[in-house]
C-alpha positions in Angstrom: -75.0 66.8 -22.4 -74.8 65.0 -25.8 -71.8 65.7 -28.1 -71.9 64.7 -31.8 -69.0 65.3 -34.2 -69.5 66.7 -37.7 -66.8 65.6 -40.1 -65.5 68.2 -42.6 -66.8 67.9 -46.2 -65.9 69.6 -49.4 -68.4 72.4 -48.9 -67.4 72.8 -45.3 -65.1 75.6 -44.5 -61.9 74.5 -42.7 -60.2 76.8 -40.2 -56.4 76.3 -40.0 -54.7 76.6 -36.6 -51.1 77.5 -36.2 -50.1 73.8 -36.1 -51.5 73.3 -39.6 -54.0 70.7 -38.5 -57.7 70.9 -39.6 -60.5 71.2 -37.2 -63.8 69.5 -37.0 -67.0 71.1 -35.9 -68.7 69.3 -33.0 -72.2 70.2 -32.2 -73.1 69.9 -28.6 -76.6 69.5 -27.5 -77.3 70.5 -24.0 -80.1 68.5 -22.7 -82.1 70.4 -20.1 -84.2 67.5 -19.0 -83.9 68.7 -15.5 -85.5 72.1 -16.3 -89.0 72.7 -15.2 -90.1 74.6 -18.3 -88.9 71.9 -20.9 -87.1 74.4 -23.0 -85.3 73.2 -26.1 -81.7 72.3 -26.0 -79.2 74.9 -27.0 -77.0 74.1 -29.9 -73.3 74.9 -29.5 -70.4 74.6 -31.8 -67.1 73.3 -30.4 -63.8 73.2 -32.3 -61.3 70.2 -31.6 -58.0 69.5 -33.4 -58.0 66.4 -35.6 -55.1 64.1 -34.7 -53.2 62.5 -37.6 -53.3 58.7 -38.1 -50.0 57.1 -37.3 -49.3 53.7 -38.6 -47.4 51.1 -36.5 -44.0 50.1 -37.8 -43.9 47.2 -40.2 -42.1 44.1 -38.9 -40.7 41.6 -41.3 -41.1 37.9 -40.5 -37.8 36.1 -39.7 -36.0 39.3 -38.8 -35.1 40.1 -35.2 -34.7 43.7 -34.2 -32.0 44.9 -31.8 -34.0 44.1 -28.7 -34.7 40.5 -29.9 -31.0 40.0 -30.7 -30.1 41.1 -27.2 -32.6 38.7 -25.7 -31.2 35.8 -27.9 -27.7 36.6 -26.8 -28.8 36.6 -23.1 -30.5 33.3 -23.7 -27.4 31.8 -25.3 -25.2 33.1 -22.5 -27.6 31.5 -19.9 -27.4 28.2 -21.7 -23.6 28.3 -21.9 -23.4 29.1 -18.2 -25.8 26.2 -17.4 -23.7 23.9 -19.6 -20.5 24.9 -17.9 -22.0 24.4 -14.4 -23.3 21.0 -15.4 -19.9 20.0 -16.8 -18.1 21.2 -13.7 -20.6 19.4 -11.5 -20.1 16.2 -13.5 -16.3 16.5 -13.3 -16.4 17.1 -9.5 -18.7 14.1 -9.2 -16.4 11.9 -11.2 -13.3 13.0 -9.2 -15.2 12.3 -6.0 -16.1 8.8 -7.2 -12.5 8.1 -8.3 -11.2 9.3 -4.9 -13.8 7.1 -3.1 -12.8 4.1 -5.3 -9.1 4.6 -4.5 -9.8 4.9 -0.8 -11.8 1.6 -0.9 -9.1 -0.2 -2.8 -6.5 1.1 -0.3 -8.6 0.0 2.6 -9.1 -3.5 1.0 -5.3 -3.8 0.5 -4.5 -2.8 4.1 -7.2 -5.1 5.5 -5.9 -8.0 3.4 -2.3 -7.4 4.6 -3.4 -7.0 8.3 -5.7 -10.0 8.0 -2.9 -12.4 7.0 -1.4 -14.2 10.0 2.2 -13.6 10.4 4.3 -16.6 9.7 6.2 -17.5 12.8 9.8 -18.2 11.7 11.7 -20.2 14.2 14.8 -18.2 14.5 17.8 -20.1 15.7 18.9 -18.5 18.9 22.5 -17.4 18.7 24.5 -19.1 21.4 26.9 -17.3 23.6 30.5 -18.3 22.9 31.6 -20.9 25.5 35.1 -20.9 27.0 34.8 -24.7 27.0 35.1 -24.8 23.2 38.7 -23.5 23.4 38.4 -22.4 19.8 37.1 -25.7 18.3 33.6 -24.3 17.7 32.2 -21.4 19.7 28.6 -22.1 18.6 28.7 -25.7 19.8 27.8 -27.0 23.2 30.7 -28.7 25.0 30.8 -30.9 28.0 33.0 -29.9 30.9 34.3 -33.3 32.0 34.7 -36.8 30.7 32.1 -38.1 33.2 29.6 -35.5 32.2 30.1 -36.3 28.5 29.5 -40.0 29.1 26.3 -39.3 31.0 25.0 -37.1 28.2 25.9 -39.6 25.5 24.0 -42.4 27.3 20.9 -40.2 28.2 20.6 -38.6 24.7 21.6 -41.8 22.8 24.2 -39.9 20.8 27.8 -40.8 20.2 30.5 -39.0 22.0 33.5 -37.4 20.2 36.5 -36.8 22.4 39.3 -34.4 21.2 42.6 -34.4 23.1 45.0 -31.5 22.4 47.4 -29.0 23.9 47.4 -25.2 23.5 51.1 -25.0 22.9 51.1 -27.8 20.3 51.3 -26.4 16.7 49.7 -29.5 15.2 46.8 -29.2 17.6 46.4 -25.5 16.7 46.4 -26.3 12.9 43.8 -29.0 13.3 41.7 -26.8 15.6 41.6 -24.1 12.9 40.6 -26.5 10.1 37.9 -28.1 12.4 36.4 -24.8 13.3 36.3 -23.5 9.7 34.6 -26.6 8.3 30.8 -25.9 8.1 30.0 -29.6 7.5 31.9 -30.7 10.6 30.3 -28.0 12.7 26.8 -29.0 11.5 27.4 -32.7 12.2 28.9 -32.0 15.6 26.0 -29.8 16.6 23.2 -32.1 15.5 24.5 -35.6 16.1 27.3 -35.7 18.7 28.1 -35.0 22.3 31.3 -33.0 22.3 34.3 -32.9 24.7 37.8 -31.4 24.2 40.5 -32.0 26.8 43.9 -30.5 27.4 44.9 -33.2 29.8 44.8 -37.0 29.9 42.1 -38.9 31.7 42.3 -42.0 33.9 40.4 -44.0 31.3 43.1 -45.9 29.5 40.6 -46.8 26.8 41.1 -43.3 25.4 44.8 -44.0 24.7 44.9 -47.5 23.2 48.1 -46.9 21.2 49.7 -44.3 23.5 49.3 -40.7 24.7 49.9 -38.1 21.9 48.1 -35.0 20.6 46.1 -34.2 18.7 43.9 -37.3 18.6 40.2 -37.9 18.3 38.2 -40.9 19.5 34.5 -41.9 19.4 32.5 -43.5 22.2 29.1 -44.9 21.6 26.1 -44.5 24.0 26.9 -48.0 25.5 30.0 -46.3 26.8 32.3 -48.3 24.6 35.3 -46.7 22.9 35.2 -47.3 19.2 38.8 -48.3 18.6 37.9 -49.4 15.1 37.3 -45.9 13.8 40.8 -44.7 13.1 42.8 -42.2 11.0 45.3 -42.9 8.2 48.5 -43.3 10.3 49.6 -46.7 11.5 51.8 -45.5 14.3 49.3 -42.8 15.4 45.9 -44.4 14.6 43.7 -41.6 16.0 45.8 -38.6 14.9 44.5 -36.2 12.3 46.0 -33.3 10.3 44.3 -30.3 8.6 44.5 -32.3 5.3 42.5 -35.1 6.9 39.3 -33.1 7.3 37.4 -35.2 4.8 38.5 -38.4 6.5 37.3 -37.0 9.8 33.9 -36.2 8.3 33.7 -39.8 6.9 34.6 -41.2 10.4 31.9 -39.0 12.0 29.2 -40.3 9.6 30.5 -43.9 10.2 30.0 -43.4 13.9 26.4 -42.4 13.3 25.7 -45.4 11.0 27.3 -47.9 13.5 25.2 -46.4 16.2 22.0 -47.1 14.2 22.9 -50.6 13.1 24.5 -52.0 16.2 22.3 -50.5 19.0 
């Protein structure tokens, strides 16, 4: 079947439908090519409503409608989110690098401290107070007998200092206190002398060249010779010392050391 549309003209009669739209007559030619007798096609008239032409809405260049504005806002939001994520990632990375650097610095400091060999400081061993000191110097090493002191003086090549005193003698007690409180005397005695203090007289008369009295101090060199020439300041008691004679006693101790080096 072949359909052809006949547009309405001025002379054509228009039939109005309730909708108010014009109609066009359409002629339909029915082709009966299949018929055996070859009859002519019948002409039919069909009526169809004419649809009005609707123009698309005009769009102005450069203006974005509501839908475009929403898309732009969504795009800006997405960019802001990506920027925030990038900033947070960079900040986290910087914090991690700072923490790693601090850990490396701390490790280097600890390794440098642990790597340094400890300085071995020779600590002076505190000596046990000896009863042989009898208060003349508890940190000093004292011989027990005169014979032992002579042996140590000879074997160590050091002068011997012999102190004769009595516990009940006030002069002996006063000199003992000054002797023990003098740091210089204690140092000289500890480093350069063999020490002996006695509360009784010995059989060696060389220790009492001008009599037996206390307190008195004499020096014996390593050759076992009593140094009678090292005396105090009293003519009648040549080897006696008082608390005020501490400086003289220090000078006599240094003199005994010098004589030892020059004469032996």
